[in-house]
N, C-alpha and C positions, 0 to 999 in steps of 0.2 A: 576553393578548388580541392577536390578530393585527392588524397595522396594514394600511395599503393596500398589501399586499405582492403582488408579481407572482409570487412563488414558490408552491410547494405549501402549502396550508393558509391562504393569504391569502383575501381576500374577492373576488378576481377583478379588482380594479382594477389591472391590470398596467401597468407602465411599461417603456419601453426603457431599457436600461442605457447610460449615456453613458460615453465614454472618460474615464479618470481624469485625463487631462491638461487637462481643461477644455473639450474640444470640445463643440459642441452636439449633441444627439441629436434625431433625427426631423425632421419638416418644421418650418418656421418657425411661431412662435406667431401667432395672429390679430393683426392690427394693433390698436394702441391699448393693449395691456397687456403688451408684451414687455419685461421688465426684465432679460433675459439678455444683451442687447446694448446698446451705447451707453455714454456716459460716466456713471459712477456718481455723480459730484457733481451732474450735472443731474437724475438720478433722485431723489437725496436732496432736492434743492431743490424739485422738483416735488411730492414727497409730503409733506415735512416742513413747509413753510411753511403750506399750508392746514390741516394738522393742528393746528399751534400756534395759528393764528388761531381755529379752531373752539373750542379749549379756552378761549381768552380770553373768547369770547362765552358759553360755557357757564358760566364763573365769574360773568360779569356777570348772567346769568339768576338765579343763586342769590342774588346781592346784591340784585337787584330784589325777589325774594320776601321776603327778610329785611327790606328797607326797608318794604314795605307791611304786613308782619306787625307791625312796630314801630309803625306808625301806628294799628293796632287796639288792641293792649295788650301788656304785657310777657308775659302768659300765652300770647298767640298766638305771640309770638316764641319763647318757650321750647317751646311745642308743636311749632313748625316744626322746631326743632333736635332734639327727641326723636324725632319721626316720621322724620326724615332718617336717624337712626342705624339704625332698623329697616329702612327702605327701601333702605339701602346693601347689604343682603344680596341684594336683587333686582338692583341695579346690578352687583354682583360677578358674578352669573350672566350678565348681559348682556355684560360685558367678556370673560368666559370664552368665550362663544360667538363673540364678535368675533375673538379670537385664534385659536380653533380653526378657524374658516372661513378666515381669512387664511392659516394655515399649510397646511391640507389642500388648499384650492383652488389656492393658490400652487404647492405641490408638483406638483399634477396639471397645471397650466398649463406649468410648466417642463419636465415630463417629456413633454409632447405626448401624453398618454395618452388624451385624449378623455373622461376621467372627471369633468372639472370640473363639467359641468352636472348630473350625477347627484349629486355630493357637495353642490352648492349647493342643489338641490331638496330633498334629504333633510335638510339642515341647517335649512332654513326650516320644514319640517314638524315636525321635532323641537323647534325653538324655540317654535313655536305650541303644541305639546302641553304643554311645560313651563310656558309662560305661563298656559295654562288651568288646570293643576294648582295653580300658585302663586296664581292669582286666587281659586280656591275655598278653598285652605288658608289663605291670608292673611286672607280675610274671617272665617274661623272663629277664627283664632289672634291676630289683630291686637290685641284688647284685652289678652290675656295677655302678649303680647310687650312692649307699651308698659308694662304694669304691672311688668315686671321692672326697668325702668330709670327709672321715674317714680313719685314719691310721689303719693298721692291729692290731688286738688285740680284747679283750673281748667286747669293746664298738661297734666295727664294726659288730661283730657276733650278738650281741644283737639287733642292729638296723636292720640288714638284716632279722632276724627271726621275729621281730616285724612288719616290713613293709610287709613281705609276708602274714601275717595274716590280717593286716589292709587293704590290697587291697580289701578284700571281702566287705568292706564298700563302695566301689566305686559306686554301684547303689544308695546307700542312699544319697551320696553327690551330684551326678549328677542329678538323677531323683527327689530326695527329694527337693533340692534347686531350680530346675527348676519348680517343682510343687508349691513351695512356692511363686515363682514369679507370678504364676497365681492367687494365693490367694491375694498377695499384690496388684495386679492390681485392685482387687475388693474392696480394703480397708480393707482386713483382715490380720492383723499382729499378732493377738492374737493366732492363731493356732500354728504358729512356736514358739511363746513365750512359750506357754504351753508345746510344744514338748521339748524345751530346758530345761525347769524346770524339766520335766519328765526324760530327759536324765541325768541330774545332780543327781537326787534322785536315779535312778536305778543304775547309775555308782558307786555312793558312797556305795551302797550295794553290787554290783557285784564285784568290785575291790578286797576287802578283801576276799570275798568268793572264787573267782576263783584263786587268787594269793596264798592264804594260805590253802584253802580247809577247810574241817571239819574232824577232826581226826576220823578215823574208818568209815566214810561215803563217803567223797568226797576228792580225792587226789588234792592237790594244783598244779597249773600249773606254779607257779613262774611268771616271767616277761611276759610270753605269755598270762597269764590271763588278764593282762591289755588290751592287744590288742583284745582278745576275747570279753571282756566287751564292748569295744568301738564299735566293729562290731555289737554286739547284740543290744546295745542301739540305734545305728543309724538305723539299720533295723527296729526297733520298731518305730522310728521317721518317716521313710519312709511310713510304713503302715498307721500311723495316718494322715500324710499330704495327702496321696493319697485318703484316705477315705473322708477327708474334701474337697478336690478338686472335687471328683466325686459327692458330695452332693451339690456343690455350684451352683448358678444360671448360671454361665458362661458355664457350660457343658451341659446345656439344648439345645436340637436341634442338627442340623448338624450331621445327621446319618452317613455321610461319613467321619467323622473327623478322623477315624482310618485308612483310606486307605492311604498308603504311598504316600507322595507328595515331591519328591526330590527337586523340585523348591522352595517350602516353607522352606525346610530344609536349603537351601542355604541362604535364607533371614534371618532365625533365626541365623545361624552361623555368618552371616555378622554383626549381632548385638552382639552376645555373644563373639566371638573371640577377638575383640579389647579390650573389657572390661577385659577379662581374661588376656590378655597380659599386660595390665596396672598394674594388680595386681602382675604379675610375675616381672615386672620392679621394683615395689616397694620392692619386696623381694630381688632382686639383689642389690638395693640401700643399704639395710641393710648389705649385705656382704661387699660392698664398704666401708661403714663407719667403720665396724669392722676391715677391712684391714688397714685403716689409723690409727685407734686407737691402733692396735697391736704394732706399733712402740713405743708407750708410756707406754707399760706395761699392765699386766692383770688388774690392778686397773682401768685403763681408760676404758677397755672393760666392766668390771663389772659395772662401774658407768653408762655407757650408757644403759646397759641392765636393771638395776634397775630403772633408771629414765624413760625409755621407758614404763615400766609397770605402773608407776604412771601417766604418760601422758595419756596412753590409758584409764585408769579408768576415768579421768576427761573429756575425749573426748566422753564417752558413750552417754551423752545427744545429742551431735552433730551428732553422728552416727544415733541415732534414728530420730532426726529432719530431717536430709537430706535424710534418707531412706524413710521417709514419703513423701518428695517432689516429688520423682520419680513417683509413681502412681497418685498423685494429678495432676502433670503437664501433664502426659501422657493422662489421661482421658480428661482433659480440652483442650489440644491441639487437640485431636481427634474430640472433639465437636466444635472446632473453637472458643473457649472462650479465645481469646487472652488476654484480660484485666485480666481475672482471673488467667492465667498462670503468668503474670507479678506480680500480687498481691501476689500469692503464693510464688514466688521467693523472693520478698521483705520481706514478713513476715518471711520466713525461715532464711534469712541472718540477719535481724535485731534481731530476737529472739535469733539466734545463737550467735551473737556478745554479747548480754546482758549476756547470760549464760557463754560464754567463758571469758568475762572480770571478772566475778565472780570467775571462775576457775583460771584465771591468778593471781588474788589477793591471792588465796590459795598458789600458787606456790611461789610468791614473799615473802609472809610472813612465810610460813611453809615448803618450799622446803627442807631445811636441816633436819627438824624434820621428814618429810616424808621419806627421804632417811635413816634416823636412824632406821626406823621400819624394814628395810630389811637387814641392815649390821652394824657392829660395826667398820669397817675399816675407820679410819679418812680420809685417802686420797680418798677412794671411795666416802665417803659422801661429801667431798669438791668438787670433780670434778662433781658429780651428781647434787649437788646444783647449780653449775655454769651452767650446761645444762638447768636445770629447770628455772633458772632466765631468760635465753634467750628465752626458750620455752614459757614463759608466754606471750611474745609479739606476738608469732606465733599462739597461739590458735585461735584467731578470724580469722586469715588468713586461717587456716586449715578448719574451718567451711565454709568459703566462697568457698574454692576450692572444698570441698565435695558437696556443693550445685550446683556449676557449673557442676561437673561431673554428678550429678543426672539430671540436665536440659538437658545436651547433650545426655544422654541416652534416656530421654523422647522425645527429638527431633529426635531420631533415627540417631544420628550422633556420635556413640561410637568411631569411628576412631580418633576423636579429643581428646577424653579422653586418648587414647593411646599416641597421639602426646604430649599432655601436660605432661603425666607421663614420657615419654621418655626424655623430656627436663629437667623437675624438678628433677626427681629421678634418672636419668641416667647421662646425660651430665653435668648438672649444679652442682649436688652433687660432682662429681669427680673433676670438674674444680674449684669450689669455695672452697671446703674443702682443696684441695692442696694449693691453692693460699693463703688462710688465715693462715693455720697451718704451711706450709713449706716456701712458698714464703715470707710471712710477718713475719715468725718466731714466731708466737703466740702459737705454741704448741697445747695442748688439747683445750684451749678456742678457738683457731682458727678453730678447727673442728666444734664447736658449731656455731661460727659466719659464717663459710662457709655454714653450713646447713641452717641457717637463710637466707643468701643471695640467696641460691637455691630456697627456698620456696617463697620468695618475687618475684624473677624473674618469677617463675612459676605462681604466681598470676597475674602478668602483662600480661603474654601470655594468660592465661585462660580467663581473662576478655575480652581481644581483640577478642579471638576466639568465645566465647559465644555470644558476642554482634553481631559479624558478622553473626553467624548462626541464631540468634534470629530475626534479622531484616526482612527477607523474611517470617518468620513463624508467629511471634507474634508482629511484628512492633518494635522490639528492646526491650531492658531491661533498659538501661541507658537513651536512647533518643528515644522518641516516633516517629516512622517513618512510621507506617502503613504497613501491609504485602503487597507483590506484589499481583496483581489480580490472583486468582486461586491458590495461594500458601498456602494451608492449612497444618496443622500439619500431620495428619495421611495419607493424600493423597500425601504428598511430597515423592520424591524418597530418599531412604537411600544412 
């Protein structure tokens, strides 16, 4: 499939070829979203900090829902967890659209091609069409999907009811996160951060109001109230993000940007689908791990679940940092600023390692205490502390993998993100976890060692792939080799 190529056979979204020495091409980018000039640390700070803050409040929103579900019943809390597993498929598509728009719009901005408004408009149309299709399909298939992972009983009924309501948030996840990719490409991560803060505050007020109601004024909706609150909050987010997008410089011009262009839809899908599948593979890996841990008792499964929450909190700076790398690399690749792409990659990885080594020290010194904040079960604490001790060595590896994924998306090579995920989180997890835990008889610690082996093998594969892909585009990352003549970033085929 042709990418946004300026050559024969492309879709007509041409770009100017920039000199390989890193010089800028074409006229300057519109003010407010030029990531091709200026100090890279300042750009990373401006993009990464709001992104990380937004993730904190997104996590707090989920905690709020879990808290109020627990006030209703154990079945409600279980139903919330079950429906979330199914709804994560929709979330995966939303994040895929987010990455696709950040890469494609960022490339166009850096190339000064003028195609950014058209790409953005077509991306929003495509996201709306997918959301509509998923809404219809989801309402038909939701009972069967929940039935695949839940035994008959109150929890299954609660999950089905919750998911049926929650599907009305599909436009917010698909269109909202696709629109956020357009903002990210321009260097705007503050808008979504503010939206996530607003969602947390609104949800904290709506959850008790809709669940319990107001005596004599408003009847309570029980468990369904949590779903209604989520839908309302996310639709509010959609309105805010779309308003920000339509006011952004990238939407100026291109009067025909709203005319349907199926050819461009295919290009966007080619960027979005592999990234979405990579996230689905990650979710499947979680099921595989839980399957292996089930043989060692509920304590082992609980230990992994609690330790994973602690790990995710410490990884928030890495998520923000590597999330900033995507638009920075995309714009500079489009502009032909090869050296600046390499410099951004180096800065991201080195800074990430420094941050993650500090996080690792927290796990090594305080992992057991951190587990004790969530549970009083001595076995759960011991097993979770063992996971966190191993995980401390993996945190710098994770930030490197996240950075590589961001670069491959910026290079418009998301299929390799999927390939890396398929090996690391699919084949390698199943292979190494069984080898260490069963084959070598190490039990639960063997699961942790097997996970570490899968992550390290994934790093080796990812480094080899990104270097291979980077050589013709930016002259390589580890070894300077100069790009092939005529092989620019945004002009290369996807």
